[in-house]
Every structure is written in structure tokens, then in C-alpha cells.
C-alpha positions as a Python dict, from the first residue, in 0.01 Angstrom:
ca = {
    (1, 'M'): (0, 0, 0),
    (2, 'N'): (108, 180, -316),
    (3, 'R'): (429, 377, -354),
    (4, 'R'): (252, 715, -341),
    (5, 'T'): (84, 629, -9),
    (6, 'L'): (418, 513, 140),
    (7, 'L'): (594, 834, 36),
    (8, 'S'): (311, 1044, 177),
    (9, 'R'): (328, 871, 516),
    (10, 'T'): (708, 888, 525),
    (11, 'T'): (704, 1259, 445),
    (12, 'A'): (444, 1321, 712),
    (13, 'G'): (654, 1132, 965),
    (14, 'L'): (965, 1332, 879),
    (15, 'T'): (769, 1655, 903),
    (16, 'T'): (645, 1555, 1248),
    (17, 'L'): (1000, 1471, 1359),
    (18, 'A'): (1131, 1803, 1223),
    (19, 'A'): (857, 1994, 1401),
    (20, 'A'): (932, 1810, 1725),
    (21, 'S'): (1305, 1886, 1689),
    (22, 'L'): (1228, 2251, 1624),
    (23, 'L'): (1006, 2271, 1930),
    (24, 'S'): (1276, 2100, 2136),
    (25, 'F'): (1539, 2345, 2010),
    (26, 'T'): (1307, 2641, 2073),
    (27, 'A'): (1243, 2522, 2428),
    (28, 'L'): (1615, 2480, 2483),
    (29, 'A'): (1687, 2826, 2343),
    (30, 'A'): (1424, 2977, 2571),
    (31, 'D'): (1599, 2828, 2873),
    (32, 'T'): (1948, 2947, 2778),
    (33, 'I'): (2130, 3267, 2702),
    (34, 'R'): (2369, 3236, 2407),
    (35, 'I'): (2712, 3391, 2445),
    (36, 'G'): (2968, 3390, 2166),
    (37, 'T'): (3343, 3415, 2170),
    (38, 'V'): (3608, 3437, 1901),
    (39, 'A'): (3979, 3411, 1985),
    (40, 'P'): (4286, 3228, 1857),
    (41, 'K'): (4333, 2859, 1927),
    (42, 'T'): (4588, 2841, 1646),
    (43, 'G'): (4838, 3089, 1501),
    (44, 'P'): (5098, 3314, 1670),
    (45, 'L'): (4867, 3450, 1944),
    (46, 'A'): (4712, 3117, 2036),
    (47, 'G'): (4959, 3057, 2318),
    (48, 'G'): (4848, 3374, 2494),
    (49, 'A'): (4476, 3322, 2443),
    (50, 'L'): (4497, 2961, 2563),
    (51, 'V'): (4644, 3089, 2889),
    (52, 'S'): (4460, 3415, 2956),
    (53, 'Q'): (4129, 3398, 2768),
    (54, 'W'): (3987, 3052, 2698),
    (55, 'P'): (4032, 2904, 3049),
    (56, 'N'): (3862, 3203, 3212),
    (57, 'V'): (3568, 3180, 2974),
    (58, 'D'): (3532, 2812, 3067),
    (59, 'L'): (3567, 2885, 3439),
    (60, 'W'): (3312, 3166, 3436),
    (61, 'I'): (3052, 2971, 3239),
    (62, 'Q'): (3087, 2666, 3463),
    (63, 'E'): (3046, 2877, 3776),
    (64, 'V'): (2742, 3062, 3640),
    (65, 'N'): (2574, 2742, 3521),
    (66, 'E'): (2645, 2566, 3851),
    (67, 'R'): (2453, 2849, 4018),
    (68, 'G'): (2161, 2777, 3788),
    (69, 'G'): (2243, 3038, 3524),
    (70, 'L'): (2209, 3412, 3486),
    (71, 'K'): (1920, 3559, 3685),
    (72, 'L'): (1684, 3738, 3447),
    (73, 'K'): (1332, 3876, 3483),
    (74, 'D'): (1182, 3564, 3328),
    (75, 'G'): (1388, 3322, 3534),
    (76, 'Q'): (1740, 3184, 3545),
    (77, 'K'): (1903, 3093, 3216),
    (78, 'K'): (2213, 2884, 3172),
    (79, 'I'): (2483, 2998, 2932),
    (80, 'E'): (2523, 2824, 2598),
    (81, 'L'): (2866, 2905, 2453),
    (82, 'V'): (2923, 2939, 2077),
    (83, 'A'): (3297, 2958, 2010),
    (84, 'Y'): (3520, 3001, 1705),
    (85, 'D'): (3894, 2996, 1642),
    (86, 'D'): (4004, 3309, 1451),
    (87, 'K'): (4344, 3149, 1376),
    (88, 'T'): (4515, 3477, 1472),
    (89, 'N'): (4368, 3628, 1156),
    (90, 'P'): (4172, 3958, 1182),
    (91, 'T'): (3968, 3878, 871),
    (92, 'E'): (3868, 3539, 1014),
    (93, 'H'): (3779, 3707, 1342),
    (94, 'I'): (3548, 3960, 1180),
    (95, 'K'): (3382, 3689, 968),
    (96, 'A'): (3322, 3481, 1281),
    (97, 'V'): (3171, 3775, 1470),
    (98, 'Q'): (2945, 3842, 1172),
    (99, 'R'): (2833, 3480, 1185),
    (100, 'L'): (2772, 3495, 1560),
    (101, 'A'): (2555, 3803, 1517),
    (102, 'T'): (2358, 3713, 1206),
    (103, 'Q'): (2345, 3332, 1194),
    (104, 'D'): (2402, 3206, 1547),
    (105, 'K'): (2207, 3505, 1686),
    (106, 'V'): (2403, 3507, 2012),
    (107, 'D'): (2288, 3743, 2285),
    (108, 'F'): (2634, 3870, 2384),
    (109, 'I'): (2990, 3830, 2257),
    (110, 'I'): (3307, 3824, 2468),
    (111, 'A'): (3571, 4073, 2350),
    (112, 'P'): (3864, 3958, 2131),
    (113, 'Y'): (4212, 3867, 2249),
    (114, 'G'): (4487, 4120, 2176),
    (115, 'T'): (4518, 4491, 2107),
    (116, 'G'): (4510, 4474, 1728),
    (117, 'F'): (4208, 4243, 1721),
    (118, 'N'): (4005, 4459, 1960),
    (119, 'I'): (4069, 4768, 1749),
    (120, 'A'): (4007, 4592, 1417),
    (121, 'A'): (3684, 4431, 1536),
    (122, 'A'): (3538, 4731, 1722),
    (123, 'P'): (3324, 4847, 1424),
    (124, 'I'): (3141, 4517, 1391),
    (125, 'Y'): (3082, 4480, 1765),
    (126, 'A'): (2938, 4832, 1763),
    (127, 'K'): (2729, 4764, 1452),
    (128, 'Y'): (2531, 4500, 1641),
    (129, 'D'): (2541, 4684, 1977),
    (130, 'Y'): (2746, 4419, 2156),
    (131, 'P'): (2922, 4557, 2468),
    (132, 'Q'): (3293, 4498, 2406),
    (133, 'I'): (3504, 4495, 2723),
    (134, 'A'): (3850, 4502, 2566),
    (135, 'V'): (4036, 4343, 2851),
    (136, 'T'): (4352, 4248, 2660),
    (137, 'S'): (4405, 4576, 2477),
    (138, 'V'): (4656, 4853, 2550),
    (139, 'T'): (4636, 5163, 2332),
    (140, 'D'): (4659, 5543, 2333),
    (141, 'Q'): (4357, 5556, 2103),
    (142, 'I'): (4114, 5496, 2390),
    (143, 'G'): (3952, 5841, 2377),
    (144, 'E'): (3911, 5836, 2000),
    (145, 'L'): (3783, 5478, 1992),
    (146, 'T'): (3533, 5509, 2277),
    (147, 'E'): (3390, 5828, 2127),
    (148, 'R'): (3341, 5647, 1798),
    (149, 'Y'): (3214, 5320, 1949),
    (150, 'P'): (2982, 5374, 2249),
    (151, 'S'): (2979, 5006, 2348),
    (152, 'L'): (3360, 4971, 2372),
    (153, 'F'): (3534, 4960, 2712),
    (154, 'F'): (3900, 4936, 2817),
    (155, 'T'): (4037, 4787, 3140),
    (156, 'L'): (4417, 4764, 3100),
    (157, 'G'): (4501, 5130, 3059),
    (158, 'S'): (4674, 5325, 2786),
    (159, 'T'): (5003, 5278, 2606),
    (160, 'T'): (5136, 5590, 2772),
    (161, 'A'): (5042, 5459, 3118),
    (162, 'F'): (5236, 5138, 3050),
    (163, 'V'): (5542, 5319, 2921),
    (164, 'E'): (5537, 5571, 3204),
    (165, 'G'): (5510, 5292, 3461),
    (166, 'L'): (5832, 5138, 3332),
    (167, 'R'): (5991, 5480, 3293),
    (168, 'D'): (5927, 5554, 3660),
    (169, 'V'): (6098, 5227, 3758),
    (170, 'L'): (6402, 5308, 3543),
    (171, 'V'): (6425, 5671, 3660),
    (172, 'K'): (6423, 5564, 4025),
    (173, 'L'): (6701, 5311, 3965),
    (174, 'K'): (6903, 5564, 3763),
    (175, 'D'): (6864, 5835, 4027),
    (176, 'E'): (6982, 5589, 4292),
    (177, 'G'): (7294, 5521, 4083),
    (178, 'K'): (7203, 5155, 4029),
    (179, 'I'): (7181, 5165, 3645),
    (180, 'N'): (7325, 5382, 3369),
    (181, 'N'): (7113, 5589, 3131),
    (182, 'K'): (7143, 5356, 2831),
    (183, 'I'): (6855, 5138, 2707),
    (184, 'A'): (6846, 4864, 2444),
    (185, 'M'): (6485, 4852, 2317),
    (186, 'V'): (6315, 4613, 2074),
    (187, 'N'): (5953, 4562, 1968),
    (188, 'V'): (5732, 4320, 1780),
    (189, 'A'): (5610, 4477, 1454),
    (190, 'D'): (5241, 4453, 1546),
    (191, 'A'): (4993, 4722, 1656),
    (192, 'F'): (5076, 4651, 2021),
    (193, 'G'): (5455, 4664, 1990),
    (194, 'I'): (5472, 4946, 1736),
    (195, 'E'): (5257, 5181, 1942),
    (196, 'L'): (5446, 5108, 2265),
    (197, 'A'): (5782, 5168, 2097),
    (198, 'E'): (5660, 5494, 1941),
    (199, 'V'): (5550, 5624, 2280),
    (200, 'A'): (5857, 5491, 2461),
    (201, 'R'): (6115, 5670, 2244),
    (202, 'P'): (6029, 6029, 2342),
    (203, 'T'): (5924, 5926, 2694),
    (204, 'F'): (6258, 5760, 2773),
    (205, 'E'): (6460, 6036, 2609),
    (206, 'A'): (6272, 6307, 2801),
    (207, 'A'): (6360, 6119, 3121),
    (208, 'G'): (6733, 6140, 3039),
    (209, 'F'): (6783, 5798, 2880),
    (210, 'E'): (6967, 5719, 2557),
    (211, 'L'): (6837, 5449, 2325),
    (212, 'V'): (7160, 5284, 2216),
    (213, 'Y'): (6974, 5003, 2038),
    (214, 'D'): (6629, 5024, 1878),
    (215, 'K'): (6505, 4736, 1659),
    (216, 'S'): (6175, 4579, 1554),
    (217, 'Y'): (6102, 4226, 1433),
    (218, 'P'): (5799, 4058, 1267),
    (219, 'L'): (5544, 3868, 1476),
    (220, 'G'): (5639, 3499, 1467),
    (221, 'T'): (6011, 3556, 1400),
    (222, 'P'): (6167, 3212, 1465),
    (223, 'D'): (6525, 3323, 1538),
    (224, 'L'): (6569, 3614, 1779),
    (225, 'S'): (6938, 3556, 1847),
    (226, 'P'): (7051, 3847, 1623),
    (227, 'I'): (6827, 4082, 1824),
    (228, 'V'): (6978, 3976, 2155),
    (229, 'K'): (7333, 3976, 2020),
    (230, 'G'): (7282, 4330, 1897),
    (231, 'A'): (7163, 4441, 2241),
    (232, 'K'): (7454, 4265, 2409),
    (233, 'A'): (7699, 4456, 2190),
    (234, 'T'): (7590, 4780, 2360),
    (235, 'D'): (7677, 4902, 2708),
    (236, 'A'): (7312, 4939, 2812),
    (237, 'D'): (7216, 4839, 3166),
    (238, 'S'): (6851, 4804, 3063),
    (239, 'F'): (6690, 4578, 2801),
    (240, 'V'): (6327, 4655, 2714),
    (241, 'A'): (6117, 4440, 2477),
    (242, 'W'): (5760, 4533, 2379),
    (243, 'S'): (5690, 4168, 2300),
    (244, 'Y'): (5409, 3919, 2249),
    (245, 'P'): (5414, 3563, 2393),
    (246, 'P'): (5625, 3377, 2132),
    (247, 'D'): (5897, 3641, 2133),
    (248, 'T'): (5886, 3693, 2511),
    (249, 'F'): (5990, 3329, 2546),
    (250, 'G'): (6231, 3348, 2252),
    (251, 'L'): (6406, 3665, 2368),
    (252, 'T'): (6446, 3532, 2721),
    (253, 'E'): (6587, 3203, 2595),
    (254, 'Q'): (6840, 3387, 2380),
    (255, 'A'): (6928, 3620, 2670),
    (256, 'V'): (7016, 3313, 2877),
    (257, 'I'): (7215, 3156, 2593),
    (258, 'E'): (7402, 3477, 2515),
    (259, 'D'): (7436, 3569, 2883),
    (260, 'L'): (7287, 3914, 2829),
    (261, 'N'): (7419, 4066, 3150),
    (262, 'V'): (7187, 4361, 3213),
    (263, 'K'): (7055, 4497, 3542),
    (264, 'V'): (6704, 4549, 3408),
    (265, 'F'): (6548, 4289, 3178),
    (266, 'Y'): (6189, 4362, 3069),
    (267, 'T'): (5963, 4166, 2836),
    (268, 'A'): (5593, 4240, 2790),
    (269, 'V'): (5306, 3995, 2727),
    (270, 'A'): (5358, 3640, 2864),
    (271, 'T'): (5619, 3741, 3121),
    (272, 'A'): (5339, 3683, 3371),
    (273, 'F'): (5257, 3333, 3238),
    (274, 'P'): (5305, 3032, 3468),
    (275, 'A'): (5470, 2855, 3171),
    (276, 'Y'): (5732, 3130, 3162),
    (277, 'G'): (5822, 3057, 3521),
    (278, 'G'): (5801, 2683, 3453),
    (279, 'K'): (6038, 2701, 3157),
    (280, 'F'): (6304, 2925, 3306),
    (281, 'G'): (6269, 2867, 3680),
    (282, 'A'): (6508, 3064, 3900),
    (283, 'Q'): (6680, 3210, 3591),
    (284, 'I'): (6404, 3471, 3564),
    (285, 'E'): (6433, 3596, 3921),
    (286, 'N'): (6388, 3976, 3909),
    (287, 'V'): (6279, 3981, 3544),
    (288, 'L'): (6034, 4267, 3486),
    (289, 'G'): (5730, 4250, 3261),
    (290, 'A'): (5389, 4389, 3172),
    (291, 'G'): (5108, 4373, 3424),
    (292, 'G'): (5114, 4197, 3758),
    (293, 'V'): (4878, 4113, 4043),
    (294, 'N'): (4862, 4130, 4417),
    (295, 'P'): (4839, 3754, 4478),
    (296, 'D'): (4791, 3794, 4851),
    (297, 'T'): (4431, 3923, 4863),
    (298, 'P'): (4165, 3669, 4970),
    (299, 'E'): (3972, 3731, 4645),
    (300, 'M'): (4274, 3661, 4428),
    (301, 'Q'): (4371, 3352, 4626),
    (302, 'A'): (4017, 3210, 4596),
    (303, 'Y'): (4011, 3284, 4222),
    (304, 'R'): (4347, 3121, 4159),
    (305, 'T'): (4246, 2809, 4352),
    (306, 'K'): (3916, 2777, 4165),
    (307, 'H'): (4082, 2841, 3828),
    (308, 'E'): (4323, 2554, 3882),
    (309, 'E'): (4049, 2321, 4008),
    (310, 'V'): (3822, 2380, 3710),
    (311, 'T'): (4067, 2424, 3422),
    (312, 'G'): (4353, 2208, 3545),
    (313, 'K'): (4603, 2490, 3503),
    (314, 'A'): (4715, 2796, 3695),
    (315, 'P'): (4609, 3142, 3574),
    (316, 'D'): (4872, 3391, 3470),
    (317, 'Y'): (4966, 3683, 3694),
    (318, 'W'): (4805, 3958, 3487),
    (319, 'A'): (4552, 3922, 3203),
    (320, 'S'): (4383, 3611, 3347),
    (321, 'A'): (4246, 3799, 3646),
    (322, 'N'): (4152, 4096, 3427),
    (323, 'T'): (3968, 3868, 3185),
    (324, 'Y'): (3775, 3701, 3464),
    (325, 'A'): (3693, 4041, 3616),
    (326, 'S'): (3554, 4158, 3280),
    (327, 'L'): (3322, 3856, 3276),
    (328, 'Q'): (3210, 3940, 3630),
    (329, 'I'): (3127, 4290, 3504),
    (330, 'L'): (2928, 4150, 3211),
    (331, 'E'): (2741, 3908, 3437),
    (332, 'T'): (2648, 4178, 3688),
    (333, 'A'): (2526, 4414, 3416),
    (334, 'I'): (2315, 4149, 3241),
    (335, 'E'): (2150, 4043, 3567),
    (336, 'A'): (2090, 4406, 3671),
    (337, 'V'): (1915, 4480, 3341),
    (338, 'G'): (1734, 4147, 3366),
    (339, 'E'): (1692, 4081, 2997),
    (340, 'V'): (1881, 4052, 2670),
    (341, 'N'): (1895, 4423, 2599),
    (342, 'R'): (2246, 4499, 2480),
    (343, 'E'): (2208, 4877, 2477),
    (344, 'A'): (2078, 4875, 2834),
    (345, 'V'): (2363, 4649, 2945),
    (346, 'T'): (2614, 4887, 2785),
    (347, 'D'): (2455, 5184, 2964),
    (348, 'Y'): (2467, 4996, 3295),
    (349, 'I'): (2839, 4925, 3254),
    (350, 'K'): (2902, 5294, 3188),
    (351, 'T'): (2731, 5413, 3505),
    (352, 'H'): (2802, 5158, 3779),
    (353, 'T'): (3084, 5025, 3994),
    (354, 'F'): (3149, 4650, 3993),
    (355, 'D'): (3285, 4425, 4266),
    (356, 'T'): (3548, 4201, 4107),
    (357, 'I'): (3846, 3990, 4208),
    (358, 'M'): (4056, 4296, 4115),
    (359, 'G'): (3859, 4512, 4356),
    (360, 'P'): (3595, 4773, 4266),
    (361, 'I'): (3606, 4868, 3897),
    (362, 'S'): (3418, 5154, 3733),
    (363, 'F'): (3453, 5330, 3400),
    (364, 'E'): (3505, 5697, 3323),
    (365, 'N'): (3446, 5768, 2955),
    (366, 'Q'): (3443, 5389, 2907),
    (367, 'N'): (3795, 5352, 3051),
    (368, 'S'): (3890, 5191, 3382),
    (369, 'N'): (4163, 5355, 3589),
    (370, 'R'): (4238, 5043, 3797),
    (371, 'F'): (4516, 4826, 3654),
    (372, 'W'): (4873, 4707, 3693),
    (373, 'T'): (5142, 4828, 3452),
    (374, 'V'): (5468, 4665, 3568),
    (375, 'G'): (5537, 4343, 3754),
    (376, 'Q'): (5844, 4143, 3855),
    (377, 'W'): (5929, 3780, 3925),
    (378, 'Q'): (6028, 3757, 4290),
    (379, 'G'): (6057, 3426, 4474),
    (380, 'G'): (5873, 3233, 4204),
    (381, 'V'): (5574, 3472, 4187),
    (382, 'F'): (5512, 3756, 3941),
    (383, 'R'): (5411, 4045, 4166),
    (384, 'G'): (5289, 4392, 4071),
    (385, 'V'): (5539, 4673, 4124),
    (386, 'V'): (5359, 4967, 3956),
    (387, 'S'): (4982, 5017, 3937),
    (388, 'S'): (4703, 5263, 3887),
    (389, 'N'): (4492, 5271, 4202),
    (390, 'I'): (4571, 4919, 4325),
    (391, 'D'): (4743, 4843, 4656),
    (392, 'G'): (5004, 4575, 4718),
    (393, 'A'): (5300, 4684, 4500),
    (394, 'V'): (5643, 4547, 4597),
    (395, 'D'): (5984, 4716, 4559),
    (396, 'V'): (6184, 4656, 4240),
    (397, 'K'): (6503, 4449, 4252),
    (398, 'L'): (6793, 4446, 4006),
    (399, 'K'): (6858, 4151, 3776),
    (400, 'D'): (7171, 3966, 3877),
    (401, 'G'): (7267, 3726, 3600),
    (402, 'W'): (7083, 3417, 3473),
    (403, 'K'): (7206, 3148, 3712),
}
């Protein structure tokens, strides 16, 4: 056998193998539905996403695939996940979404983690007609954004709703003579914290409160002791922090160290995390924070049990359930349409009510009106105390030291 004949046969063999591999891949692709997700596994927001987002994606996909997959017109199709770490970098996130849409050719993409990322990425999700259920986004730009991007949905409510929920708690306590009218307020210098602080200033002042301390700090600030010391130097009965996970932990730790003796202590994102309760234990009794759940409903109890069984960790008491509910909404809409038609799925979400672990959720102008705004640690559980159209709120209690 000469060299030319050997090369010819080798090339033919490789071509046959390549063709077989392609056919195998095509058959696999035909039997699956590809869903993409981009969220931080590294960077400042990774801690939050690794609690609220990634485990719920894993749980949902496992449950769907155990049932045989999503039920479409041409049969059931299991979910194939294509995932990327955006490293808490908006540019990396947008690049990854572009890759999912144009190279990986995924059928649907799960919404980003965090307010700033959902807003920054909305144009590219809309460009490729991906329904974007922004389940971890709080903003007063909902009307403007949903008008501009017809496939964008919000489930956590507006900035104003969150501020007004806390305002109502503070007003009630003030009117009962339990706290004074002075507030020490701080915020993370990120889209989330900046917008909340900007809304809170006039809202609190109109309710008769005086902001005796008002500071911001960069995301990822390693030493928050000066912030807490500054608040302690005031005579405020209430401390309010529009914070993200790293600073929620950091501010609380410094409050314990400095013995910040306030009657109302509020931190935002991550206050509802199991790790927050695990780190501080009974010290955080009666600490207030963003979100909440009613943990006593059968649906929520079943979800929490399954979450721990599958992921090996407990869900948080706010965004976890909302994230899972958003995936239930996506699943129901895809199966109702029965095919990979993103525009039809978006239209279905706009016009139907969905049974979820949070109860029935529907959208008016692409915005849900069913969410928790304020919760509180009571007896080792973070329970909802203020909501929009959800039952099960408990009465607020005053903070009484850190022991």
C-alpha cells in the first residue's frame, strides 16, 4: 500500500467518524431543549447568586428531567443547560449572552442575577426575543423598561414599593411611641443601592423622619467599621442599609462589634440567607431585611424540603422562592405553546396566571403585583412582615441588643 492510498483511507475514515459524531449530536439536540444561563460564580455578587440563583436552576432542571423533560408538541424534551460565569462583570455577562444566542443557539435564557445586570442586559435579551423574567431586580424604571423591551418581566416589585414597605413599618413604630424620628441610612454605590437611597430620602422625610446620617460606600468595601461608627455617633433609633450580600454581612458584623444599639436594624439583600442566620445565630433576632416568605404554606414547605434534598443546602427566605417560581412560569409557558417559539412564550406569559410555590402570579404591563417587601428574623426564621397581595405576614418586633 503506497502512502497516497493510506492517507486516502485514513481521511475517509475520519470523515465517516465526523459524520457519525455530527449525526449523534444532531439526534441528541433533537431530543433536548437547550437553556442558557449567565450569572456570577466569582466576584462580589457570587455569594448571592450561589444561594438564590444557581441552586434553583439545578433543582428545576433536575425535576423537569426526572419527569421526562418539557412536554412539547413533538414529544418530551429534556433540558440541556449551557452555563457561564459572568464574574460579576456586566461586559462579560453581555458577551456570554451573545455567545449563547449566536454560537450555542440556546432556545431560552434564564434572566441575570441582580438589578444592575438585568437592566444592563435587557437590550440583548430583547434583541434575540428571549423572555427575561427579572426575578432579582428591584427598580422604579419598570414602566419605562417594559415599554422599551416587550419580553422583559419583573416579579419583585418597584423601588418605591420596597421603600414604602419599610416606611410603613417605621411610621407604625413611631406613631406607637416605640422609636424616635431619626434614621441613620447607608447604601452600596451600585444601581440597586443608589436608586433605593434616592427614593428613600424624600419618602422618609415626607413621613416625618430626619436622616441624621446618610452615607454610601463602594461595592466590595472591605472595612465597613467607619460606616457603623458614624451611625452609632448619632441618636437614631433606626439603622437602614440598602446593601448587597457582602456588605449585609459586613455591616451586621460591625454592628455587633460596635454594639450599635438601635431599635430597628435593617439590611437588604442577604438578610434572608440561611448563612446569615448561621453566622450570627440569636444575635440577629428581630433584624429586619428585604423580602421574606410565608414558610408555613404546604407549597413552600414542600419546596424547601426538595431544595435541600437536591442541592444539599437550604434556600433563602426570599429570592430563592421567587427564582424557582419564575422557572415554573417559564416551564408552564413553554409547554403551553408547545414549541420553541420565544415570541409566543412571551405573549403567553403576558396573558396568563401561573400556579407557583408563591401562589398565583400574573403580570399587568409585564409586572407582577405579588411579592414581599420586608421580612424579619423571628425565632430563627426570616418571616415576611409586609407584602403586596400575599397572606401570612407577622407583626414587627423591636431589636433588643445583640446578645
